N, C-alpha and C positions, 0 to 999 in steps of 0.2 A: 750685380751685387752693390748694395748701398753701403757707403762708408760713413760712420758716425763717430763723433767725438764723445768720449765718456769722461765725466768728471769723477775722479776716484775718491776724493776726500770731502766733498760737500762744501769746500771753502773756495770754490771758483778757481781752483788750480787744476789745470787740465793735463792729461797725458793722452797721447794719441792711442786710440784703441779701435781697431777695425773689426767689424763683426758682420755676420750674415743676417742679423735681425732686420726685419723689414721696417720696423718703426720703433726704435728704442724709447722714444719719448713717451709712449703710451703703455709700456709694459714694465712696471716698476720691479716686478719679480725678476725679469731678465736683466734689467739694469743692475740690480743688487747682486745677482749671480755673477755678472761680468766684472763688476768692481772687485768682488771677492777673489775671482779667478786671477785677475790682473795683479792685485796686491800680492797674492801668493806667488805668482810667477816672477814678479819683481824681486821678491825675497829669495826664492828658491831656484830660479832658472837663470838669472843673470849673474855674471861674474861680479866681483866686488867693484872693479873699475867701471863696468857697464852701469851698475846700480848707482855709483857715485855720480857719474856723468849724467845719466838720465834724470836723476833726482835734482841735481843742481840746475840742469837745463829746463826741465818742465815745472818742478815744484818751486824752486827758488828763482826762476826766471832769469838766470845768469846767461850771459853771452858765452859762446864757445871760447873766445879769447880769454875771458876772465877765468873760466873753468880750467883752461890749459895752464894759466899762470898759477892758480891756487894748487893744482895737482902736480905741477912741474912736468907737464906733458906738452907736446906740440899741438897746435890747433888741428892739424889733420888727424892726429891720433884721437883726440876728443871726438871729432866728427865721426870717425870710424866706430868708436865705442857706442856712440848714440845710434848710429845707423844699424849696427848689428843688434843692439838691444831692441830697437823699434821692430826690426824684422822678426826677432824671436817673439815679441809680444803680439805682433800681428798674426803670426802663425798659430800661437796659442789661442788667441781670440777667435780666429777663423775656425779652429777645431770645434769650438763650443757653439 
């Protein structure tokens, strides 16, 4: 299985998205479908904390320590939220 990074918003802000597509870079339809699926999954499948942490980490490029301070959480808790969210998104991406 090939793992590929998918840019979700077209502004060079990346979110990890693993899929089974053999070559994402040459199939615009599959890329667009995956972006739509992942955007929906972020909104509908993640908890509020997971969404906050993953958005701050990947979209806003903040360090876990900064996220922890801003959300009044410990760094290990932020790390756990991000890891669980990534796993959920990977599972959803692999399904499609």
